[in-house]
C-alpha positions in Angstrom: 163.0 60.1 37.4 166.6 58.6 36.9 167.1 55.0 37.0 169.7 55.2 39.8 167.4 57.0 42.1 164.6 54.6 41.4 166.7 51.5 42.0 168.0 52.8 45.4 164.5 54.1 46.6 163.1 50.6 46.2 165.1 49.7 49.4 162.7 51.7 51.7 159.1 52.7 51.6 158.9 55.8 49.4 156.6 58.6 50.5 155.5 60.9 47.7 154.3 64.4 48.4 151.3 65.8 46.7 149.4 69.2 46.9 146.8 69.2 49.5 143.7 71.2 48.0 140.2 71.1 49.7 141.2 67.9 51.6 142.4 66.1 48.5 145.9 64.9 47.7 146.6 66.1 44.1 149.2 66.6 41.5 151.5 64.4 39.5 154.8 64.1 41.6 157.7 64.3 39.0 160.3 66.4 40.9 163.0 64.5 42.5 164.7 65.2 45.8 168.0 63.3 46.2 169.3 62.5 49.7 172.3 65.0 50.3 174.3 62.3 52.3 173.7 59.4 49.9 174.4 60.4 46.4 171.8 58.7 44.0 169.3 57.8 46.8 165.8 59.3 46.1 164.5 61.0 49.2 161.1 62.2 48.0 159.1 63.1 44.9 156.7 66.1 44.7 154.7 68.0 42.2 155.6 71.3 40.6 152.6 73.6 41.4 151.2 76.2 38.9 149.2 79.3 39.5 146.1 77.4 38.7 147.0 75.1 41.7 147.3 78.3 43.9 143.9 79.6 42.7 142.2 76.3 43.5 143.9 76.1 46.9 143.0 79.9 47.7 139.4 79.1 46.5 139.1 76.3 48.9 140.6 78.2 51.8 138.1 81.1 51.2 135.1 78.7 51.1 136.3 76.9 54.3 137.4 79.8 56.4 134.0 81.1 57.6 133.0 77.9 59.0 136.3 77.2 60.6 136.3 80.8 62.3 132.7 80.1 63.5 133.8 77.0 65.3 134.3 77.8 69.0 138.1 78.3 69.7 138.4 75.4 72.2 137.2 73.1 69.4 139.8 74.5 67.0 142.3 74.1 69.7 141.5 70.6 70.3 142.3 69.7 66.6 145.7 71.4 67.1 146.4 69.4 70.2 145.4 66.2 68.5 147.7 66.7 65.7 150.5 67.5 67.9 150.0 64.1 69.7 150.0 62.4 66.2 153.3 64.0 65.5 154.9 62.5 68.6 153.4 59.1 67.8 154.9 59.2 64.4 158.1 61.1 65.5 160.7 58.6 64.3 159.3 58.1 61.0 159.0 61.7 60.3 162.4 62.4 61.6 164.1 59.8 59.4 162.2 61.3 56.3 163.4 64.8 57.4 167.1 63.5 57.6 166.9 62.0 54.3 165.5 65.1 52.5 167.4 67.9 54.5 170.6 66.4 55.9 170.7 67.2 59.7 171.2 64.6 62.2 168.4 62.1 63.5 168.7 63.6 66.8 168.2 67.2 65.6 165.4 65.8 63.3 163.5 64.1 66.2 164.0 67.3 68.3 162.4 69.4 65.5 159.4 67.1 65.2 158.9 67.4 69.0 159.2 71.2 68.5 156.5 71.0 65.9 154.3 69.0 68.2 154.9 71.3 71.2 154.0 74.3 69.0 150.6 72.7 67.9 149.9 71.9 71.4 150.9 75.1 72.8 148.7 77.1 70.4 145.9 74.7 70.8 145.8 75.3 74.4 145.3 79.0 73.7 141.9 78.0 72.5 140.9 78.4 76.1 142.6 81.8 76.6 141.1 85.2 76.6 141.4 87.2 73.2 140.0 90.5 74.3 139.5 93.1 77.2 136.8 94.7 79.1 137.6 98.4 79.5 136.0 101.2 81.3 134.0 104.1 79.4 133.6 107.7 80.3 130.0 107.4 79.4 127.3 106.2 81.7 125.8 102.7 81.3 128.3 101.8 78.7 130.8 98.8 78.6 133.6 98.7 76.2 135.2 95.4 74.9 137.8 94.5 72.4 137.9 91.3 70.3 140.4 89.8 67.7 139.1 88.9 64.3 140.8 86.4 61.9 142.3 88.0 58.8 140.8 85.4 56.5 142.9 83.5 54.0 146.6 83.6 54.8 149.7 82.5 52.8 152.7 80.9 54.4 156.0 80.5 52.4 158.5 78.4 54.6 162.2 77.4 54.2 164.1 74.2 54.0 166.2 74.3 57.1 163.4 73.7 59.7 160.9 72.1 57.4 158.3 71.0 59.8 158.9 73.2 62.9 158.6 76.6 60.8 155.4 75.4 59.0 153.9 74.5 62.5 154.9 77.7 64.3 153.4 79.8 61.4 150.2 77.6 60.8 149.4 76.9 64.4 148.6 80.7 65.4 146.9 81.3 62.0 144.6 78.3 62.5 143.7 78.9 66.2 142.9 82.5 65.1 140.2 81.2 62.8 142.2 81.7 59.6 142.4 79.3 56.5 145.8 78.6 55.2 147.7 78.1 52.0 151.2 77.1 52.5 154.1 76.8 50.0 156.9 74.6 51.5 160.5 74.8 50.3 161.1 72.5 47.1 164.1 70.8 48.9 161.8 69.4 51.7 158.3 68.4 50.6 157.8 65.3 53.0 158.1 67.5 56.3 155.2 69.7 55.1 153.4 66.5 54.1 153.6 65.0 57.5 152.3 68.0 59.2 149.5 68.3 56.7 148.6 64.4 57.4 148.6 65.1 61.1 146.2 68.1 60.8 144.0 66.2 58.5 143.9 62.9 60.6 143.2 65.1 63.7 139.9 66.2 62.1 140.8 69.7 60.5 137.9 70.4 57.9 138.8 70.1 54.2 140.0 73.4 52.7 141.2 74.9 56.1 144.9 73.9 55.4 146.1 73.7 51.9 149.5 72.8 50.4 151.0 73.8 47.1 154.5 72.5 46.2 156.6 74.2 43.5 158.9 77.0 42.7 158.9 80.2 44.7 158.8 82.2 41.4 155.6 80.6 40.5 153.7 79.4 43.5 155.1 82.1 45.8 154.6 84.8 43.5 150.9 83.8 42.8 150.2 83.6 46.5 151.7 87.0 47.0 149.6 88.7 44.4 146.2 87.1 45.0 143.9 89.7 46.3 142.3 87.0 48.6 145.3 86.5 50.6 145.0 88.9 53.5 148.5 88.2 55.0 151.6 86.5 54.0 154.2 85.2 56.4 157.7 84.4 54.8 160.9 83.0 56.1 163.9 83.0 53.8 166.3 85.0 52.2 166.4 88.9 52.5 166.3 89.7 48.8 163.2 87.3 48.1 161.5 88.7 51.2 162.1 92.4 50.4 160.6 91.6 46.9 157.5 90.1 48.6 157.1 92.9 50.9 156.9 95.3 47.6 154.1 93.1 46.2 152.2 92.9 49.4 152.6 96.5 50.2 151.3 97.5 46.8 147.8 96.1 47.7 148.1 97.3 51.5 148.0 93.4 52.4 149.6 92.5 55.8 153.2 90.9 55.5 155.6 89.3 58.0 159.1 88.6 57.0 161.9 86.8 58.9 165.0 86.8 56.8 168.7 86.5 57.0 171.3 86.8 59.9 175.0 87.2 60.5 175.0 86.6 64.2 177.8 87.7 66.3 179.2 86.7 69.7 181.5 88.9 71.9 183.8 86.7 74.2 185.3 88.7 77.0 188.4 88.4 79.0 186.5 87.4 82.0 184.8 84.5 80.6 186.0 80.9 80.7 187.5 80.1 77.4 186.4 76.6 77.1 182.8 77.2 78.1 182.7 80.1 75.6 184.1 77.8 72.9 181.2 75.3 73.7 178.6 78.0 73.4 180.1 79.3 70.1 180.5 75.7 68.7 177.0 74.8 69.4 175.7 78.0 67.8 177.9 77.7 64.8 178.0 74.0 64.1 174.8 72.7 65.5 172.4 71.9 62.6 175.2 72.1 60.2 175.2 75.9 60.7 172.1 76.1 58.5 169.9 78.2 60.7 169.2 82.0 60.5 170.3 82.2 64.1 173.6 80.5 63.8 176.9 81.9 65.2 179.0 83.1 62.2 181.3 85.8 63.6 183.0 86.0 67.0 185.0 88.9 68.5 187.4 88.1 71.2 189.4 90.4 73.6 193.1 89.8 73.8 193.6 88.3 77.1 191.4 85.0 76.2 192.0 85.1 72.5 194.7 82.2 72.5 192.9 79.8 74.8 189.6 80.4 73.1 190.9 79.6 69.6 192.5 76.5 70.9 189.3 75.4 72.6 187.1 76.2 69.5 189.5 74.4 67.2 189.1 71.3 69.5 185.2 71.7 69.5 185.2 72.1 65.8 187.2 68.8 65.6 184.7 66.9 67.7 181.9 67.6 65.2 182.0 64.5 63.2 180.3 65.1 59.8 178.5 62.4 57.9 175.2 60.8 57.3 172.7 62.0 59.8 171.1 58.4 60.0 174.5 57.1 61.3 173.9 57.1 65.0 175.9 54.1 66.2 179.1 53.7 67.7 181.7 56.0 69.4 182.2 57.9 66.1 178.4 58.6 65.7 177.8 61.6 63.4 177.3 64.9 65.2 176.8 67.0 62.1 174.9 66.1 59.1 175.2 67.0 55.4 174.5 70.4 53.8 171.1 70.5 52.2 172.1 70.8 48.5 174.8 71.0 45.9 174.4 74.8 45.6 174.8 75.2 49.4 177.8 72.8 49.3 179.5 74.9 46.7 178.7 78.1 48.4 180.1 77.0 51.7 183.3 75.7 50.0 183.9 78.8 48.0 183.4 80.9 51.0 186.2 79.1 52.9 188.5 79.1 49.9 188.0 82.7 49.0 188.7 83.6 52.5 191.9 81.7 52.6 193.1 83.3 49.4 192.4 86.5 50.8 194.9 85.7 53.7 192.8 84.0 56.3 194.1 81.4 58.6 192.1 78.3 58.4 192.4 76.6 62.0 190.0 73.8 61.2 188.1 72.7 58.1 188.7 72.4 54.4 187.5 73.7 51.0 188.4 70.8 48.8 185.5 68.4 49.2 184.4 65.8 46.6 182.1 67.8 44.2 180.5 64.4 43.1 180.1 62.9 46.4 178.1 63.2 49.6 177.6 66.8 50.6 179.7 66.8 53.8 181.3 70.1 54.9 183.4 69.9 58.0 183.2 72.6 60.6 185.4 75.7 59.7 187.1 78.0 61.9 188.8 81.0 60.1 190.7 83.9 61.8 193.3 86.7 60.8 190.7 88.5 58.6 189.7 92.3 58.3 186.4 93.3 59.7 185.0 94.1 56.3 185.9 90.8 54.7 183.1 89.1 53.0 183.5 86.1 55.3 182.6 88.3 58.2 179.9 90.5 56.7 178.0 88.2 54.3 175.6 85.3 55.3 177.3 81.9 54.3 174.5 79.7 55.9 177.0 76.7 56.6 179.3 75.6 59.5 181.7 78.4 59.2 182.7 80.8 61.8 185.3 83.6 61.8 187.1 84.7 64.9 188.5 88.3 65.2 190.2 90.3 68.0 188.8 93.3 69.3 190.6 95.7 71.9 187.9 95.8 74.6 184.2 95.6 75.3 183.1 98.8 73.5 185.1 97.9 70.4 183.4 94.5 70.5 179.9 95.9 71.0 180.5 98.3 68.0 181.6 95.3 65.8 178.6 93.2 66.7 176.4 96.2 65.8 178.2 96.9 62.6 176.1 94.7 60.5 173.2 94.9 58.0 171.5 92.2 59.9 170.2 92.2 63.6 168.7 88.7 64.3 170.4 87.4 67.3 173.6 88.4 69.2 175.4 86.9 72.1 178.0 87.7 74.8 180.2 85.4 76.9 181.0 87.1 80.3 181.0 86.7 84.0 180.1 90.4 84.3 176.5 91.1 85.2 177.2 94.6 84.3 178.5 93.9 80.9 175.7 91.4 80.3 173.1 94.0 81.2 174.6 96.5 79.1 175.0 94.3 75.9 171.4 93.4 76.3 170.3 97.0 76.2 172.8 98.2 73.5 173.1 95.2 71.1 171.1 95.9 67.8 169.3 92.5 67.6 165.9 91.0 68.1 167.3 88.1 70.5 170.0 88.4 72.9 171.9 85.5 74.5 174.2 85.7 77.6 176.5 82.7 77.8 174.3 80.6 75.6 174.3 79.8 72.0 172.7 82.3 69.5 170.7 79.4 68.0 167.6 78.1 69.6 164.5 79.7 71.1 161.8 78.7 73.6 158.5 78.4 71.7 156.6 80.5 74.2 158.5 83.8 73.7 158.7 86.3 70.8 161.0 85.7 67.9 162.2 88.3 65.2 164.9 90.6 64.3 165.6 94.0 63.1 167.5 95.8 60.2 167.5 93.5 57.1 166.7 90.3 59.3 163.1 91.3 59.6 160.2 93.6 58.9 160.3 94.3 62.6 156.6 94.6 63.0 155.0 91.3 64.1 156.8 88.8 66.0 156.6 85.1 65.5 156.1 82.5 68.3 154.6 82.8 71.7 151.3 84.5 72.2 152.6 87.7 70.1 152.5 85.4 67.0 148.6 85.7 67.3 148.9 89.5 66.5 149.8 89.0 62.9 147.0 86.8 62.1 144.3 88.8 63.6 142.9 92.4 63.6 141.5 94.3 66.5 137.9 95.5 67.0 136.6 97.8 69.7 132.9 97.2 70.6 130.6 99.8 72.8 127.6 98.5 74.4 125.1 100.7 76.0 122.2 99.7 78.2 
């Protein structure tokens, strides 16, 4: 621990993250997390888990799972609902910790905590829902029923960009289905997962049903993936890491769910209102500091509206005041928080700098931030790039958007589909015919018409195609239950 971080941290109550194994908080917390908006301020401490910690967590989960599955589903649901209510009661404190460790604005953080609460309550309510069917049989005096069974022990590996919402929307369907969970949260955001675990524990979740092991992916994540007691693994993160995990899980025929990268495009047509289209694109590109797999990062505009759209988008970018996410007062209140880490800061700056060096026009933003200061990256708008430029094809994961001209609708649709990713895609148009055709032909798991590519209701399926996903089991909504259960058909004769 550095002396600077220690001195600053004494100015507020410090919450230290620990492993949660069999209901006990364990592990020496020696890994520092520094606030990305305030250089030198300690945001959190967490332990660095080992394969032995993973083994202990899986053993605890395996022992607890049968009793949890035997509990009536409405009783399991009641615990999730109570945990969701506790998150709302603690919303402000949790959101402030989230801002300090991840960087987004307080408003965004509060929204995320509410999302996690709503997810827990939604899946908790499904404890009262039917999980099987009664079907006719061709045999006399025979009834056929179906039922869903839990996988057993499941592993979850979650990212830093939605550090409480994504753990919640993976854990809730797993738990209501009767599984026990071992989760490895992102190293950068240990406190958010801790708040979720505390809410579940305080709601009465039995010891061992939900376990948390902090640490490096190559240690903790790898141990989770390779353990034969893990019946299924749900992962959100980079495409390269996800595909590596898929190989490990496939080798032992375990179930795997991957949600990975995105390079989401929006097509803006001449019949759209350029100012409204700019607002849609800006919300998708610069909200959450552009650190969402569903963020808008490339835009294709037809000639008739290009000039007005670029002017409006540049004005929108200028309105996204960047700064400390806890700065919520006054007319110049921060609208876009810090990027999450020094590595991400340098990646964003390098991407913009390299694009300009290759001939791009930078309409807003910069690439000369202070490498020793707070991790603030202004909203960037790039144009005048070839379609195959790296800024157009490769995921940056920051508040950077490229705007390119296309001749017409068909050219724009082809450009949207010309990507290795297929998570979300959008179109801005007043034409119902174009919107309908785009929804049918765009190669993405989520289609948005006149709406930002980022953001999704919790009751609808979420997932992508191509290198964005395994494109098997969807997350969120009732569809999320499918990954965490297997089907059984029962014949009963009289």
